[in-house]
C-alpha positions in Angstrom: -117.0 -6.7 90.7 -119.1 -9.9 91.0 -117.7 -12.5 93.6 -117.5 -15.1 90.2 -114.8 -12.8 88.6 -113.2 -11.9 92.0 -112.5 -15.8 92.2 -111.3 -16.2 88.9 -107.6 -16.7 90.0 -108.7 -19.8 91.9 -107.1 -23.1 91.0 -109.8 -25.0 89.1 -110.9 -28.2 90.0 -109.5 -31.1 88.2 -111.9 -32.6 85.4 -114.0 -36.1 85.8 -115.8 -38.3 83.9 -114.6 -38.7 79.8 -112.8 -35.0 80.3 -110.8 -36.4 83.1 -110.3 -39.9 81.2 -108.5 -37.4 78.6 -106.9 -35.2 80.5 -105.0 -37.8 82.5 -103.7 -39.4 79.2 -103.4 -36.2 77.1 -102.2 -33.6 79.3 -104.9 -31.0 78.6 -105.5 -29.8 82.0 -103.5 -27.2 81.4 -105.7 -26.2 78.4 -108.6 -26.7 80.6 -107.3 -24.9 83.5 -107.1 -22.0 80.6 -110.4 -22.2 79.8 -112.0 -22.4 83.1 -110.3 -19.2 83.9 -111.6 -17.1 80.9 -114.8 -15.2 81.5 -117.5 -13.4 79.5 -119.6 -10.3 80.4 -123.3 -11.4 81.3 -125.6 -8.0 80.6 -128.6 -7.7 78.0 -126.3 -7.7 75.0 -124.7 -10.9 75.3 -126.7 -12.7 72.8 -124.8 -10.8 69.9 -121.8 -12.9 71.2 -123.2 -16.3 70.1 -123.3 -15.1 66.5 -119.5 -15.9 66.0 -120.8 -19.4 67.0 -123.4 -19.5 64.6 -121.0 -18.7 62.1 -119.1 -21.4 62.9 -121.9 -23.7 63.3 -123.4 -23.3 59.9 -119.5 -23.5 58.6 -119.1 -27.2 60.1 -122.5 -28.3 58.7 -121.6 -26.9 55.4 -118.2 -29.0 55.7 -120.3 -32.8 56.6 -123.4 -31.9 54.5 -120.6 -31.5 51.3 -118.7 -34.3 52.2 -121.4 -36.2 51.6 -122.9 -34.5 48.4 -119.2 -35.6 47.1 -120.1 -39.0 47.0 -122.4 -38.6 44.4 -121.6 -35.1 42.9 -119.3 -35.3 39.6 -118.6 -32.0 38.1 -118.6 -31.2 34.5 -120.9 -32.8 31.9 -122.4 -34.5 34.4 -122.8 -31.9 37.1 -126.8 -31.5 36.3 -127.7 -35.0 36.2 -125.6 -36.1 39.3 -127.4 -33.1 41.1 -130.8 -34.6 40.2 -129.5 -38.0 40.8 -129.1 -37.1 44.3 -132.3 -35.4 44.7 -134.5 -38.1 42.8 -132.6 -41.3 43.9 -130.3 -40.9 46.7 -131.8 -41.6 50.0 -132.3 -38.5 52.2 -130.6 -36.7 48.9 -132.9 -34.1 48.5 -132.5 -33.5 52.7 -128.5 -33.5 52.5 -128.8 -31.0 49.2 -131.3 -28.9 51.0 -129.3 -28.7 54.3 -126.1 -27.8 52.4 -127.9 -25.1 50.7 -129.7 -23.0 53.4 -126.5 -23.4 55.6 -124.9 -21.5 53.3 -127.1 -18.6 53.1 -127.2 -18.8 57.0 -123.5 -18.9 57.3 -122.7 -15.4 55.3 -126.2 -14.4 57.4 -124.5 -14.4 60.5 -120.9 -13.4 59.8 -122.4 -9.9 58.3 -123.7 -10.1 61.5 -121.3 -10.7 63.3 -119.3 -8.1 62.0 -121.7 -5.6 62.0 -121.9 -6.2 65.4 -118.3 -6.3 66.4 -118.0 -2.8 64.9 -121.3 -1.3 66.9 -119.6 -2.7 69.7 -116.3 -1.3 68.7 -114.5 -4.7 69.5 -112.4 -3.9 67.1 -109.8 -1.4 68.8 -106.6 -2.5 70.0 -105.4 -4.9 70.7 -107.8 -6.8 68.5 -107.0 -5.3 64.9 -106.0 -8.5 64.0 -109.3 -10.6 65.2 -111.2 -8.1 63.3 -109.4 -8.1 59.8 -109.4 -11.9 60.0 -113.3 -11.8 60.8 -113.5 -9.3 57.3 -111.6 -12.0 55.7 -113.9 -14.4 56.9 -116.9 -12.7 55.2 -115.2 -11.7 51.9 -114.3 -16.1 52.0 -117.9 -16.9 52.8 -119.3 -14.8 50.1 -116.6 -16.1 47.5 -117.9 -19.7 48.8 -121.6 -19.0 48.4 -120.6 -17.8 44.9 -118.3 -20.8 43.8 -121.1 -23.2 45.0 -123.9 -21.8 43.2 -123.4 -22.6 39.2 -122.5 -26.2 40.4 -126.1 -27.6 39.8 -125.7 -26.1 36.8 -129.7 -25.2 36.6 -130.9 -22.4 34.8 -130.8 -19.5 37.8 -127.5 -21.1 38.5 -125.7 -20.4 34.8 -127.8 -16.9 34.1 -126.9 -15.9 37.8 -122.9 -16.5 37.4 -122.8 -15.1 34.0 -123.8 -12.1 35.5 -121.4 -12.4 38.4 -118.4 -13.4 35.7 -119.8 -9.9 34.0 -119.3 -7.8 37.1 -115.9 -9.6 37.7 -114.9 -8.5 34.0 -115.5 -5.0 34.7 -113.0 -4.9 37.8 -110.2 -2.6 36.7 -106.9 -4.1 35.4 -107.0 -7.6 37.1 -111.0 -8.1 35.8 -110.3 -9.8 32.7 -107.7 -11.6 34.2 -109.7 -13.1 37.1 -112.9 -14.0 35.0 -110.5 -16.2 32.3 -108.9 -17.9 35.0 -112.5 -18.7 36.4 -114.6 -19.2 33.4 -111.5 -21.7 32.0 -112.6 -20.3 28.5 -114.3 -17.4 26.6 -117.8 -18.0 27.9 -119.2 -19.6 31.1 -119.4 -23.5 30.8 -118.3 -27.2 31.5 -114.9 -26.4 32.4 -116.6 -23.2 34.7 -118.0 -25.9 36.5 -114.5 -27.6 37.3 -112.9 -24.7 38.1 -115.9 -23.5 40.7 -115.9 -26.9 42.2 -111.8 -27.1 42.6 -112.8 -23.4 44.5 -115.8 -24.9 46.4 -114.4 -27.7 47.6 -110.8 -27.2 47.8 -109.3 -23.6 47.9 -111.9 -21.4 49.4 -112.5 -24.1 52.6 -108.5 -24.4 53.4 -108.5 -20.5 53.4 -111.0 -20.5 55.7 -109.9 -23.0 57.9 -106.4 -21.1 58.1 -108.0 -17.8 58.5 -110.7 -19.1 60.7 -108.2 -20.7 62.8 -106.1 -17.4 63.3 -109.1 -15.7 64.2 -109.8 -18.3 67.0 -106.6 -18.3 68.2 -106.4 -14.5 68.7 -109.8 -14.5 70.6 -108.7 -17.1 72.7 -105.3 -15.3 73.4 -106.9 -11.5 74.4 -111.0 -12.8 75.4 -113.9 -11.4 74.5 -114.0 -7.4 74.3 -116.0 -5.8 76.9 -118.3 -2.7 75.4 -118.5 0.5 76.6 -122.2 -0.5 78.0 -120.7 -2.4 80.1 -117.7 -0.9 81.2 -120.1 2.3 82.5 -122.5 -0.4 84.6 -121.0 0.5 88.3 -118.6 -2.2 89.6 -121.1 -4.8 91.5 -123.6 -5.4 88.6 -120.4 -6.1 86.1 -121.4 -9.5 85.8 -119.5 -12.2 84.1 -119.5 -16.0 83.3 -117.4 -18.7 82.9 -116.2 -19.6 79.6 -116.2 -23.2 80.1 -118.0 -24.2 80.6 -121.1 -22.2 81.5 -120.9 -19.9 77.8 -119.6 -23.1 76.2 -123.1 -24.9 77.2 -125.3 -21.7 76.5 -123.5 -21.8 73.0 -124.6 -25.5 72.3 -127.9 -24.8 73.3 -128.1 -21.9 70.7 -126.5 -24.4 68.1 -129.0 -27.0 68.8 -131.7 -24.3 68.4 -130.0 -23.3 65.2 -129.5 -26.9 64.2 -133.6 -27.6 64.5 -134.3 -24.2 62.6 -132.3 -25.6 59.4 -134.0 -29.3 59.9 -137.1 -27.5 59.6 -136.2 -25.0 57.0 -134.3 -28.1 54.8 -138.0 -30.5 55.4 -141.1 -28.4 54.3 -139.1 -26.0 52.2 -136.5 -27.8 50.3 -134.4 -26.3 48.0 -135.5 -26.1 44.3 -133.8 -27.8 41.2 -134.6 -25.7 38.4 -134.3 -26.7 34.7 -131.2 -27.9 33.2 -128.8 -24.8 31.9 -129.3 -24.2 28.2 -126.2 -21.9 26.9 -127.9 -20.8 23.8 -130.8 -20.0 25.4 -131.5 -16.1 25.9 -131.5 -14.8 29.9 -135.3 -15.9 31.6 -136.5 -12.4 33.0 -136.3 -12.4 37.0 -132.7 -13.9 36.7 -131.0 -12.1 39.5 -127.7 -13.2 41.8 -128.3 -14.4 45.6 -129.3 -12.3 48.2 -125.8 -10.8 49.3 -125.2 -9.6 46.0 -128.3 -8.2 45.5 -127.8 -4.7 46.7 -124.7 -4.8 44.4 -126.6 -5.7 41.3 -129.1 -2.8 42.3 -126.7 -0.1 42.1 -124.7 -1.5 38.8 -128.1 -1.1 37.4 -128.8 1.9 38.5 -125.0 4.0 38.0 -125.0 6.1 35.0 -121.9 5.9 33.0 -119.5 8.9 33.3 -116.6 9.9 30.3 -114.8 6.7 29.7 -116.0 4.9 32.8 -119.0 2.5 32.5 -121.4 1.8 35.9 -119.8 -1.7 36.3 -116.1 0.1 36.3 -117.9 2.7 38.8 -119.6 0.0 40.6 -116.4 -2.2 41.4 -114.8 0.8 42.0 -117.1 2.2 44.7 -117.3 -1.5 46.0 -113.9 -1.7 46.4 -113.0 1.6 48.3 -115.8 0.5 50.8 -114.9 -2.7 51.5 -111.2 -0.8 51.9 -112.5 1.5 54.1 -114.5 -1.2 56.3 -111.2 -3.4 56.7 -109.4 -0.4 57.7 -111.7 0.7 60.5 -109.5 -0.6 63.3 -106.7 2.0 62.0 -109.4 5.3 62.5 -108.5 6.1 66.0 -110.8 6.8 68.7 -111.2 10.3 67.9 -112.9 9.5 64.7 -115.3 6.1 65.9 -118.6 8.3 65.6 -117.8 8.7 62.1 -117.3 4.7 62.4 -120.5 4.1 62.9 -122.4 6.9 61.0 -120.4 5.2 57.8 -121.5 1.2 58.9 -125.1 2.9 59.5 -125.2 4.1 55.9 -123.1 0.8 54.7 -125.9 -1.7 56.0 -129.1 0.7 55.4 -128.0 0.7 51.7 -127.5 -3.2 51.9 -130.9 -3.2 53.1 -132.5 -0.9 51.1 -130.9 -1.9 47.4 -131.5 -5.2 48.5 -135.0 -4.7 48.9 -135.3 -2.5 45.4 -133.5 -5.6 43.8 -136.1 -8.1 44.5 -139.1 -5.4 43.8 -137.6 -4.7 40.6 -137.3 -8.3 39.6 -140.8 -9.3 41.5 -139.9 -11.1 44.1 -141.5 -8.9 46.6 
């Protein structure tokens, strides 16, 4: 094993500078020593370890930009005019809104990538079952956060896409109509719906995410970074490690800096558009569709047939529910079924990509 790994039990030197100043006053030396002893495998697939950090970064960007937008946004009847004011009148308001919107999509994307990389690297194995499950919950909450925020501008695309989502929610067996009624706040999507989505988007889901995220990070710190089979199969002398603190953290911050630059470039050169104000009495325009992470589900529901008393929406929700349940229970399949886990995950990933492409082709986007 590497000399670095063999020296992991050596007592770290006392920090200096600002960190030393804090350690002297707040007794965090134990935490610093603990982090300094943690190590991360270093090999050709180590870049997958940065996916979770990128998800965290874009979540923090969401919080900061969301707070800034709250200074001017008004839910309810003034929702559209307040967003229009932010975009057109508030200094750099268009930029903050664009960063917020792109960060939301990038957060969901990297949580997806992180989850699938965890599965393929078999990082869900004992004793990391709860780490994986909390990660899966974070994916579901991220998608819920995206969906709840989509309606808030109250433009044409947001309104009709949310109506589609509400129809799908209403078709969930047993609890669907109750959930849809609670979310809509009335018989149809309207201004009361904005207020309820606003409460979920700003308070409900973020509070849940912070709690689950705290548990997820705690599990990771206690159990360390998983070592994939490919790394374990290397000869001992080729198994390289780097210190989590400060080496890996510095590298992580560098990746964050690159990602932030990319996010700002997107926001500056491709500002997030605000369409015409929603008209609840207008017919659904052609080409209306949900966000990209719901497109596969959207397409599947369109091609599913009715079977007996079950409508296509009911069948689709049963399929989606079972798929999610199987994915969340992967840690309990057992090592003998890990090849089956890989095949199932590949099928799910391929299905998401193929049906998303078909959906975008159907609405004329590709």
